[in-house]
SEDREN-487480 format. One record per residue (C-alpha): residue number from 0; x, y, z. Coordinates in steps of 0.5 Angstrom, whole numbers, plus 2048, in hexadecimal, padded with zeros to 3 digits. Example, Ala and Ser with C-alpha at 12.3 -4.5 7.8 and 13.67 -1.06 7.14 Angstrom:
BEGIN
 resi  c1  c2  c3
    0 819 7F7 810
    1 81B 7FE 80E
***
This chain:
BEGIN
 resi  c1  c2  c3
    0 881 7C5 7D9
    1 884 7C8 7D2
    2 87E 7C9 7CD
    3 87E 7C5 7C7
    4 87B 7C8 7C0
    5 877 7C5 7BC
    6 879 7C8 7B5
    7 880 7C4 7B5
    8 87C 7BD 7B5
    9 877 7BF 7B0
   10 87C 7C2 7AB
   11 880 7BB 7AC
   12 87A 7B7 7AB
   13 877 7BB 7A5
   14 87E 7BB 7A1
   15 87E 7B3 7A2
   16 877 7B2 7A0
   17 878 7B7 79A
   18 87D 7B4 797
   19 87A 7AD 797
   20 873 7B0 795
   21 877 7B3 78F
   22 87A 7AC 78D
   23 873 7A9 78D
   24 86F 7AF 78A
   25 86F 7AC 783
   26 86C 7A6 786
   27 867 7A9 78A
   28 865 7AE 785
   29 85E 7AA 784
   30 85D 7A8 78B
   31 85E 7AF 78D
   32 859 7B2 788
   33 854 7AC 78A
   34 855 7AE 792
   35 854 7B5 790
   36 84E 7B4 78D
   37 84B 7B0 793
   38 84E 7B5 797
   39 84A 7BB 794
   40 844 7B7 794
   41 845 7B6 79C
   42 846 7BD 79D
   43 840 7C0 799
   44 83B 7BB 79B
   45 83D 7B7 7A1
   46 841 7BC 7A5
   47 83C 7C2 7A3
   48 836 7BE 7A5
   49 83A 7BC 7AC
   50 83B 7C3 7AD
   51 834 7C6 7AC
   52 831 7C0 7B0
   53 836 7C2 7B6
   54 834 7C9 7B5
   55 82D 7C8 7B5
   56 82E 7C3 7BB
   57 832 7C9 7BF
   58 82D 7CE 7BD
   59 827 7CA 7C0
   60 82B 7C9 7C6
   61 82C 7D0 7C7
   62 824 7D2 7C6
   63 823 7CC 7CB
   64 828 7D0 7D0
   65 825 7D7 7CE
   66 81D 7D5 7CF
   67 81D 7D4 7D7
   68 820 7DB 7D7
   69 81B 7DE 7D2
   70 815 7DA 7D6
   71 817 7DD 7DD
   72 818 7E4 7DA
   73 814 7E9 7DE
   74 814 7F0 7DA
   75 811 7F1 7D3
   76 817 7F4 7CF
   77 81B 7EE 7D2
   78 817 7E9 7CF
   79 816 7EC 7C8
   80 81E 7ED 7C8
   81 81F 7E5 7CA
   82 819 7E3 7C5
   83 81D 7E7 7C0
   84 823 7E4 7C1
   85 820 7DD 7C1
   86 81D 7DE 7BB
   87 823 7E1 7B8
   88 827 7DA 7BA
   89 821 7D6 7B7
   90 821 7DA 7B0
   91 829 7D8 7B0
   92 827 7D1 7B1
   93 822 7D1 7AC
   94 827 7D4 7A7
   95 82C 7CF 7A9
   96 827 7C9 7A8
   97 826 7CB 7A1
   98 82E 7CA 7A0
   99 82D 7C2 7A1
  100 82F 7BE 79A
  101 82C 7B8 79D
  102 824 7B8 79C
  103 823 7B3 7A1
  104 827 7B7 7A6
  105 824 7BD 7A4
  106 81D 7BB 7A5
  107 81E 7B7 7AB
  108 822 7BD 7AF
  109 81C 7C2 7AC
  110 817 7BE 7AF
  111 81B 7BE 7B6
  112 81C 7C5 7B5
  113 815 7C7 7B3
  114 813 7C3 7BA
  115 817 7C7 7BE
  116 815 7CE 7BA
  117 80E 7CC 7BC
  118 80F 7CB 7C3
  119 813 7D1 7C4
  120 80E 7D5 7C0
  121 809 7D2 7C5
  122 80D 7D4 7CB
  123 80E 7DB 7C9
  124 806 7DC 7C8
  125 806 7D9 7D0
  126 80B 7DE 7D2
  127 808 7E4 7CF
  128 801 7E2 7D2
  129 804 7E2 7D9
  130 807 7E9 7D8
  131 800 7EB 7D5
  132 7FD 7E8 7DC
  133 802 7EB 7E0
  134 802 7F2 7DD
  135 7FA 7F2 7DE
  136 7FB 7F0 7E5
  137 800 7F6 7E6
  138 7FB 7FB 7E3
  139 7F6 7F9 7E9
  140 7FB 7FA 7EE
  141 7F8 802 7F0
  142 7F2 7FF 7F1
  143 7F5 7FC 7F8
  144 7F7 802 7FA
  145 7F2 802 7FF
  146 7F4 7FC 802
  147 7FA 7FE 805
  148 7F7 802 80A
  149 7F5 7FB 80D
  150 7FA 7F7 811
  151 7F9 7F0 80D
  152 7F9 7F4 807
  153 800 7F8 807
  154 804 7F2 806
  155 800 7EF 800
  156 800 7F6 7FC
  157 807 7F6 7FD
  158 808 7EF 7FA
  159 803 7F0 7F5
  160 807 7F6 7F2
  161 80D 7F2 7F2
  162 80A 7EC 7EE
  163 803 7EA 7EF
  164 804 7E4 7EB
  165 808 7E1 7F1
  166 803 7E2 7F6
  167 800 7DC 7F9
  168 7F9 7DA 7F8
  169 7F8 7D9 800
  170 7FA 7E0 801
  171 7F5 7E3 7FC
  172 7F0 7DF 800
  173 7F2 7E1 807
  174 7F2 7E8 804
  175 7EB 7E7 801
  176 7E8 7E4 808
  177 7EB 7EA 80C
  178 7E7 7EF 807
  179 7E1 7EB 808
  180 7E1 7EA 80F
  181 7E5 7F0 812
  182 7E2 7F5 80D
  183 7DB 7F3 80B
  184 7D8 7FA 80B
  185 7DE 7FD 807
  186 7DA 7FD 800
  187 7E0 801 7FD
  188 7E5 7FC 7FF
  189 7E1 7F6 7FD
  190 7E0 7F9 7F6
  191 7E7 7FB 7F5
  192 7EB 7F5 7F8
  193 7E7 7EF 7F7
  194 7E6 7EF 7EF
  195 7EE 7F0 7EF
  196 7EF 7EA 7F4
  197 7EA 7E6 7EF
  198 7EE 7E8 7E9
  199 7F5 7E7 7EC
  200 7F2 7E0 7EE
  201 7F0 7DE 7E7
  202 7F6 7E1 7E4
  203 7FB 7DD 7E9
  204 7F7 7D7 7E7
  205 7F8 7D9 7DF
  206 800 7DA 7E0
  207 800 7D4 7E4
  208 7FE 7D0 7DE
  209 802 7D4 7D9
  210 808 7D2 7DE
  211 807 7CB 7DE
  212 806 7CB 7D7
  213 80C 7CF 7D6
  214 810 7CA 7DA
  215 80D 7C4 7D6
  216 80F 7C8 7CF
  217 816 7C9 7D2
  218 817 7C2 7D4
  219 815 7C0 7CD
  220 81A 7C5 7CA
  221 81F 7C2 7CE
  222 81D 7BB 7CB
  223 81D 7BD 7C4
  224 824 7C0 7C5
  225 826 7BA 7C8
  226 823 7B6 7C2
  227 826 7BA 7BD
  228 82D 7BA 7C0
  229 82C 7B2 7C0
  230 82A 7B2 7B9
  231 830 7B7 7B7
  232 834 7B2 7BA
  233 831 7AC 7B6
  234 833 7B1 7B0
  235 83A 7B2 7B2
  236 83B 7AA 7B3
  237 838 7A9 7AC
  238 83C 7AE 7A9
  239 842 7AB 7AD
  240 841 7A4 7AA
  241 840 7A7 7A3
  242 847 7AB 7A4
  243 84A 7A4 7A6
  244 847 7A1 7A0
  245 84A 7A6 79C
  246 851 7A5 7A0
  247 851 79D 79E
  248 850 79F 797
  249 856 7A3 797
  250 85A 79F 79B
  251 858 799 796
  252 85A 79E 790
  253 861 79F 794
  254 862 798 795
  255 861 796 78E
  256 867 79B 78C
  257 86B 799 792
  258 86C 792 78E
  259 870 797 78A
  260 873 79B 78F
  261 875 796 795
  262 87B 799 797
  263 879 7A0 796
  264 873 79F 79A
  265 877 79B 7A0
  266 87B 7A1 7A1
  267 875 7A6 7A0
  268 872 7A2 7A5
  269 877 7A3 7AB
  270 877 7AA 7A9
  271 86F 7AA 7A9
  272 86F 7A6 7B0
  273 873 7AB 7B3
  274 870 7B1 7B1
  275 869 7AE 7B2
  276 86B 7AD 7B9
  277 86E 7B4 7BA
  278 868 7B7 7B7
  279 863 7B3 7BB
  280 866 7B5 7C1
  281 866 7BC 7BF
  282 85F 7BC 7BD
  283 85C 7B9 7C3
  284 860 7BE 7C7
  285 85D 7C4 7C3
  286 856 7C1 7C3
  287 856 7C1 7CA
  288 858 7C8 7CA
  289 853 7CA 7C5
  290 84E 7C6 7C9
  291 84F 7CA 7CF
  292 84F 7D0 7CB
  293 848 7CF 7C8
  294 846 7CD 7CF
  295 848 7D3 7D2
  296 846 7D7 7CD
  297 83F 7D4 7CE
  298 83F 7D6 7D5
  299 840 7D0 7D8
  300 845 7D1 7DE
  301 844 7CA 7E1
  302 84A 7C6 7DD
  303 850 7C4 7E1
  304 856 7C8 7DE
  305 85A 7C4 7D8
  306 861 7C1 7DA
  307 865 7BF 7D4
  308 86C 7BD 7D6
  309 870 7C0 7CF
  310 876 7C4 7CF
  311 874 7C7 7C8
  312 870 7CD 7C5
  313 86A 7C9 7C7
  314 86C 7C8 7CE
  315 86D 7CF 7CF
  316 866 7D1 7CC
  317 863 7CC 7D1
  318 866 7CF 7D6
  319 864 7D6 7D4
  320 85D 7D4 7D3
  321 85D 7D1 7DA
  322 85F 7D8 7DD
  323 85A 7DB 7D8
  324 854 7D6 7DA
  325 856 7D8 7E2
  326 855 7DF 7E0
  327 84F 7DF 7DC
  328 84C 7DB 7E1
  329 84D 7DF 7E7
  330 84B 7E5 7E3
  331 845 7E2 7E1
  332 844 7E1 7E9
  333 845 7E8 7EB
  334 841 7EB 7E5
  335 83B 7E7 7E7
  336 83C 7E9 7EF
  337 83D 7F0 7ED
  338 837 7F0 7E8
  339 832 7ED 7EE
  340 835 7F2 7F3
  341 834 7F8 7EE
  342 82D 7F5 7ED
  343 82B 7F5 7F4
  344 82E 7FB 7F6
  345 82A 7FF 7F0
  346 824 7FC 7F2
  347 824 7FD 7FA
  348 827 804 7F8
  349 821 806 7F3
  350 81B 802 7F7
  351 81D 805 7FE
  352 817 809 801
  353 81B 80F 803
  354 81F 814 7FE
  355 827 813 7FE
  356 82C 818 7FB
  357 833 819 7FB
  358 838 81F 7FA
  359 83F 81F 7FA
  360 844 823 7FE
  361 843 829 7F9
  362 83B 829 7FA
  363 83A 826 7F3
  364 835 820 7F2
  365 837 819 7F1
  366 831 815 7F2
  367 82A 815 7F3
  368 824 810 7F3
  369 81D 811 7F0
  370 81A 812 7F7
  371 81E 818 7F8
  372 81B 81B 7F2
  373 814 81A 7F4
  374 815 81C 7FB
  375 818 823 7FA
  376 814 824 7F3
  377 81A 825 7EF
  378 819 825 7E7
  379 81D 81E 7E5
  380 81F 821 7DF
  381 823 827 7E2
  382 826 823 7E7
  383 82D 821 7E4
  384 833 81E 7E7
  385 839 823 7EA
  386 834 828 7EB
  387 836 82D 7F1
  388 831 82C 7F7
  389 82F 834 7F6
  390 82D 832 7EF
  391 829 82C 7F2
  392 826 830 7F8
  393 824 835 7F2
  394 81F 82F 7EF
  395 81C 82E 7F6
  396 81B 835 7F9
  397 815 836 7F5
  398 811 831 7F8
  399 814 832 7FF
  400 812 837 805
  401 818 83B 807
  402 818 83F 80E
  403 81D 845 80E
  404 821 841 813
  405 822 83B 80F
  406 824 83E 809
  407 82A 842 80D
  408 82C 83B 810
  409 82C 837 809
  410 833 838 807
  411 835 837 80F
  412 831 831 80F
  413 835 82E 808
  414 83B 82F 80B
  415 839 82B 812
  416 837 825 80E
  417 83E 824 80B
  418 840 824 813
  419 83B 820 817
  420 834 81D 816
  421 82F 822 816
  422 827 821 816
  423 822 826 815
  424 81B 827 811
  425 819 82B 80B
  426 811 82D 80A
  427 80E 82D 803
  428 809 831 800
  429 804 82B 7FF
  430 805 82A 807
  431 80A 824 806
  432 80F 824 80C
  433 816 821 80A
  434 81B 81F 80F
  435 823 81F 80C
  436 828 81B 810
  437 82F 81C 80D
  438 835 818 80F
  439 83C 81A 80D
  440 840 816 808
  441 847 814 80A
  442 84A 815 803
  443 847 81C 803
  444 840 81E 802
  445 839 81C 805
  446 833 817 804
  447 82C 819 806
  448 826 815 807
  449 81F 819 806
  450 819 816 809
  451 812 819 809
  452 80F 81A 810
  453 808 81D 80D
  454 804 817 80F
  455 807 815 816
  456 806 81C 818
  457 7FF 81C 816
  458 7FE 816 81A
  459 802 819 820
  460 7FD 81F 81F
  461 7F7 81A 81F
  462 7F9 816 825
  463 7FA 81C 829
  464 7F3 81F 827
  465 7F0 818 829
  466 7F4 818 82F
  467 7F1 81F 831
  468 7EA 81C 82F
  469 7EB 816 833
  470 7ED 81A 839
  471 7E7 81F 838
  472 7E2 819 838
  473 7E5 816 83E
  474 7E5 81D 842
  475 7DE 81E 83F
  476 7DB 817 841
  477 7DE 818 848
  478 7DB 81F 849
  479 7D4 81E 845
  480 7D1 81A 84B
  481 7D3 81E 851
  482 7D2 825 84D
  483 7CB 823 84B
  484 7C9 821 852
  485 7CB 828 854
  486 7C7 82B 84F
  487 7C1 826 850
  488 7C1 828 857
  489 7C2 82F 855
  490 7BC 82F 850
  491 7B7 82B 855
  492 7B8 830 85A
  493 7B7 836 856
  494 7B1 833 853
  495 7AE 832 85A
  496 7B0 83A 85B
  497 7AC 83B 854
  498 7A6 838 856
  499 7A6 83D 85C
  500 7A1 842 85A
  501 7A3 847 85F
  502 7AA 848 85B
  503 7A9 84F 857
  504 7AD 854 854
  505 7B4 854 854
  506 7B4 84D 858
  507 7B0 84A 852
  508 7B6 84D 84E
  509 7BB 84A 852
  510 7B8 843 852
  511 7B7 843 84A
  512 7BE 845 84A
  513 7C0 840 84E
  514 7BC 83B 84A
  515 7BF 83D 843
  516 7C6 83C 846
  517 7C4 835 848
  518 7C2 834 841
  519 7C8 837 83E
  520 7CC 832 843
  521 7C8 82C 840
  522 7C9 82E 839
  523 7D1 82F 83B
  524 7D1 828 83D
  525 7CE 826 837
  526 7D3 829 833
  527 7D8 826 836
  528 7D5 81F 835
  529 7D4 821 82E
  530 7DB 823 82D
  531 7DE 81D 830
  532 7DA 818 82D
  533 7D6 816 833
  534 7D0 819 831
  535 7CD 815 82B
  536 7CA 819 825
  537 7C3 817 822
  538 7C5 817 81A
  539 7C0 817 815
  540 7C0 819 80D
  541 7C0 820 80D
  542 7C0 824 806
  543 7C5 829 808
  544 7C3 82F 803
  545 7BC 82F 805
  546 7BE 82F 80C
  547 7C2 835 80B
  548 7BD 839 808
  549 7B8 837 80E
  550 7BD 839 813
  551 7BF 840 80F
  552 7BA 844 813
  553 7BD 841 81A
  554 7C4 842 817
  555 7C3 849 815
  556 7C0 84A 81C
  557 7C6 848 81F
  558 7CA 84E 81C
  559 7CA 855 81E
  560 7C7 85A 819
  561 7CD 85D 816
  562 7CF 856 814
  563 7CB 852 80E
  564 7CA 84A 80C
  565 7CC 848 805
  566 7CA 841 803
  567 7CE 83E 7FD
  568 7CB 837 7FD
  569 7CB 831 7F7
  570 7C6 830 7F3
  571 7C6 829 7F3
  572 7C3 826 7FA
  573 7C8 823 7FF
  574 7C5 81E 803
  575 7CA 81C 809
  576 7C9 818 80F
  577 7CA 81D 816
  578 7C6 81F 81C
  579 7C2 825 81A
  580 7C2 828 820
  581 7C9 827 821
  582 7CA 82A 81A
  583 7C6 830 81C
  584 7CA 831 822
  585 7D0 831 81F
  586 7CE 836 81A
  587 7CC 83B 81F
  588 7D2 83A 823
  589 7D6 83C 81D
  590 7D2 842 81B
  591 7D2 844 822
  592 7DA 844 822
  593 7DA 847 81B
  594 7D5 84D 81E
  595 7DA 84E 823
  596 7E0 84E 81E
  597 7DC 854 81A
  598 7DB 85A 820
  599 7DA 85F 81A
  600 7D6 85A 816
  601 7D7 856 810
  602 7D5 850 80C
  603 7D4 849 80E
  604 7D4 844 808
  605 7D1 83D 808
  606 7D3 839 802
  607 7D2 831 800
  608 7D5 82D 7FA
  609 7D6 826 7F9
  610 7DD 823 7FB
  611 7E0 81C 7FC
  612 7E3 819 802
  613 7EA 816 7FF
  614 7EC 812 806
  615 7E4 810 807
  616 7E4 80F 7FF
  617 7DD 812 800
  618 7D9 817 7FC
  619 7D8 81D 801
  620 7D5 824 802
  621 7D9 82A 804
  622 7D6 82F 808
  623 7DA 836 809
  624 7D9 83B 80E
  625 7DD 842 80C
  626 7DD 849 80F
  627 7E0 84F 80E
  628 7E2 850 815
  629 7E9 851 819
  630 7EC 84A 818
  631 7F0 846 81D
  632 7F7 847 81E
  633 7FC 841 81C
  634 7FE 83F 823
  635 7F6 83E 825
  636 7F5 83A 81F
  637 7F7 833 822
  638 7F2 834 828
  639 7EC 837 825
  640 7E9 830 825
  641 7EB 82E 82C
  642 7E5 82F 832
  643 7E5 835 836
  644 7EA 839 832
  645 7E8 840 830
  646 7EA 846 82D
  647 7E4 84A 830
  648 7E5 84E 836
  649 7E4 84B 83D
  650 7DD 849 83E
  651 7DB 84A 837
  652 7DB 843 835
  653 7DC 83C 837
  654 7E1 83A 832
  655 7DC 834 830
  656 7DA 836 829
  657 7DF 834 824
  658 7E0 82E 829
  659 7D9 82C 828
  660 7D9 82D 820
  661 7DF 828 820
  662 7DC 823 825
  663 7D6 823 820
  664 7DA 822 81A
  665 7DE 81D 81D
  666 7D8 819 81F
  667 7D5 81A 818
  668 7DB 816 815
  669 7DD 81D 812
  670 7E3 821 812
  671 7E4 829 814
  672 7E9 82E 812
  673 7EA 835 814
  674 7EE 83A 810
  675 7EF 842 812
  676 7F3 848 810
  677 7F3 84E 815
  678 7EF 854 812
  679 7EC 850 80D
  680 7E7 84B 810
  681 7E6 843 812
  682 7E4 83D 80E
  683 7E1 837 812
  684 7E0 831 80D
  685 7DC 82B 80F
  686 7DD 825 80A
  687 7D7 820 80C
  688 7D6 819 808
  689 7CF 819 804
  690 7CA 813 805
  691 7C6 810 7FF
  692 7C0 810 804
  693 7BB 815 803
  694 7B7 818 809
  695 7B1 815 80B
  696 7AB 819 80F
  697 7AA 815 815
  698 7A3 817 818
  699 7A3 815 81F
  700 79D 816 824
  701 79E 81D 828
  702 7A0 81C 830
  703 79A 81D 834
  704 79B 824 837
  705 795 823 83C
  706 798 821 843
  707 793 81B 846
  708 792 81B 84D
  709 797 817 851
  710 794 818 858
  711 794 813 85D
  712 79A 80F 859
  713 7A0 80D 85D
  714 7A7 80E 85B
  715 7AD 80B 85D
  716 7B3 810 85C
  717 7BA 80D 85C
  718 7C0 811 85C
  719 7C6 811 860
  720 7C7 819 860
  721 7C2 81C 864
  722 7C3 823 861
  723 7C0 820 85B
  724 7BB 81C 85E
  725 7B7 821 863
  726 7B5 826 85D
  727 7B3 820 859
  728 7AF 81E 85F
  729 7AB 824 860
  730 7AA 826 859
  731 7A6 81F 859
  732 7A3 820 85F
  733 7A0 827 85D
  734 79C 823 857
  735 799 81E 85D
  736 79D 818 85C
  737 7A0 814 862
  738 7A7 814 862
  739 7AC 810 866
  740 7B4 811 865
  741 7B9 80C 866
  742 7C1 80D 865
  743 7C3 806 863
  744 7C0 800 85F
  745 7C0 7FC 865
  746 7BC 800 869
  747 7B7 801 862
  748 7B6 7F9 862
  749 7B4 7F9 86A
  750 7AF 7FF 868
  751 7AC 7FB 862
  752 7AB 7F5 867
  753 7A7 7F9 86C
  754 7A4 7FE 868
  755 7A0 7FE 861
  756 7A3 803 85C
  757 7A0 805 855
  758 7A7 808 853
  759 7AE 807 854
  760 7B2 80D 853
  761 7BA 80B 854
  762 7C0 80E 852
  763 7C5 809 84E
  764 7CC 80B 852
  765 7CA 80A 859
  766 7D1 80A 85C
  767 7D2 803 85D
  768 7D2 7FC 859
  769 7CA 7FC 85A
  770 7C8 801 854
  771 7C2 803 852
  772 7C2 7FE 84C
  773 7C3 7F8 851
  774 7BD 7FB 855
  775 7B9 7FB 84F
  776 7BB 7F3 84E
  777 7B9 7F1 855
  778 7B3 7F5 855
  779 7B0 7F3 84F
  780 7B2 7EB 851
  781 7AD 7ED 857
  782 7A8 7F1 854
  783 7A8 7F0 84C
  784 7A2 7F6 84B
  785 7A6 7FB 84F
  786 7A8 802 84B
  787 7AF 803 84C
  788 7B2 80A 849
  789 7BA 80B 849
  790 7BD 812 84A
  791 7C4 813 849
  792 7C9 819 847
  793 7CD 815 843
  794 7CD 814 83B
  795 7C9 80E 839
  796 7CF 80B 835
  797 7D3 80B 83C
  798 7CD 808 840
  799 7CD 802 83B
  800 7D4 801 83B
  801 7D5 802 843
  802 7CE 800 846
  803 7CB 7FB 840
  804 7C5 800 83F
  805 7C1 7FF 839
  806 7BE 804 834
  807 7B7 802 835
  808 7B6 803 83C
  809 7B3 80A 83F
  810 7B8 80F 841
  811 7B8 816 843
  812 7BF 81A 842
  813 7C1 81E 847
  814 7C1 824 849
  815 7BA 822 84A
  816 7B4 827 849
  817 7AD 827 84C
  818 7AA 827 844
  819 7AF 821 843
  820 7AC 81D 849
  821 7A5 81F 847
  822 7A5 81C 840
  823 7A9 816 842
  824 7A4 814 848
  825 79E 816 844
  826 7A0 812 83E
  827 7A1 80C 843
  828 79A 80E 846
  829 797 80E 83F
  830 79A 807 83D
  831 797 804 844
***
């Protein structure tokens, strides 16, 4: 349809009205002057107050809209910015309120505004209090680092670091109970973590109270805003009534003049009526467009698009605005989506646990995250966008260990990363191992993911060592019984030979040598059991420095005449809870190895100093033994602690010296490390935890050395191995005892029913389900006063686990010596 312009209609109408107005100008001069006076009054007072009241209402409404965002702000600078904006708006409203001309309105609106301002001030104080509490909580997050090593604590620590105020009280209670229940003896964990959990509970209660009060304050602000809007509406209505009254007065004056201008007014009325209708329609349409523009400008995109069926400029304006409104709404939606996606991607990019970097096709740096800088040890201030990869590698090189082959292949590796996926590792001087995973970018360049493998490699190494220890423990426990039985049979027969006075000269030498070898075999089994933790230690509080001074002569004696011992001990006493004999054996083994490593002589230095075990969170003492010998080759460093590994000539060593040291330190809850340089020497460092308990002298009664006469006593010997039982039987019979030997528990019960025995001497493992423990139980049920002595080649802890042995039961450990038999039976005889 053809468009029509507003201008011709307005020009024609205005011309007619101008003519009529000119005719009646003289008559209406007084009326116009009066109307002008009234109009000035309305403009200066009524309309000005109306506009000011509307501005106040709108300002309070804006404050009510901004308050919830300020109350939910989580960052201090954000709260300060929004607080400044709120107070700036409040200052503007205060200034506007001062412009009201009507004192009644000014007083009432001032009171209502002051009420809003007081509520807003209280809300801001609560928000700042909540931020202070949250900051205090975040400052304590490092006290929870130790909790991450526990399965029930890792997720809790992650939630705490994100937002401690969002953690539910039930979770806090669960973690607290887990610490008290599962780790009752871990005083360090309880001391550090439980106070933080208690503080978290109190702070969350405080924040909950603040948030409840904030919700009330926000509701109060909204209610106050609504009441002020209603009051302003009343003001507007009042002013509208006043304006209407003024209009009535003006019309009355016009009516008085109309008596003189009837004909002119009649003509003018027609023109005015037409103009009024035309302008009214135009004003309504313009008002519709204006309202839509104001609504859109305030961010409201929910209104339906306006529809004005006009063919003039207003219709064109409405159509143009409709298109603009659609585009603005779509732009706002797209902008919001992009902002949310950007925020999400940036958060994931910078908070991921692995480093990430991207280079373009020209090997220039495009983007990186914070973990990339931390993993590779790069100075963040020197890293710039657009840097060439060679310049970036120059920043990494000082902290990285490079082999010659890695340096030569670096350029080739960069070229391959553009073509296909690459995975390789780099080791840094501080011991870290970082894995590089590169993936080509289709548009050119490549992206690389960096992952710290140090902890996982350490875990793998400890796992392999634990598996070796478990395997050795199973092997040692399996052979200990059989090997000790063999040694027991050998020692018994050798001691029988030793009792034969006819052995002289070389025969006596051969016998003594065989007895010495048997004793060494028994010691070898003890060493294996100690290393594999099958043989329990007997720890006690030991003054390390005093013990070293006491052992100085013995330790010096283990060195050749060309070597010397130097002690560099701490002046402060170091009390540690260890097996004293195990410590002595460990020191002797280390000095023997050091003496062998110094064929031309040298110096062995033993030193002590205070240190701290970080993983155990415990004070400790560092005991170091260093020599000036030949050193250990790099390829042998990873094996020196393994049992039976030795660098000595064949027959010169068993390979159990350092393995015993390792077993002793591990069972003492310490740590051991070794470092060596060829041609310079070797240093072994033992870290032992300190104890607060001092050594207390125990005065025990000396063991009676006098062997009481046991003649005419009858002993029941039970052992399934005849080679072991026969020499024991003969040794006892040589002392005048009557010995009856059987090879099973059932035969022993039959013998007990037929013969009275003074002592039952039985092996525990009899090769059947009827063990020596079973025999002991059945025999005591029949004869409660019967003396029963157990024998075994297995360690006590294995006997307890496998057979139910109790530590206070009499036990002779194989290989059995004649002296052991005498002392044990003598003790029983003296107590009877």
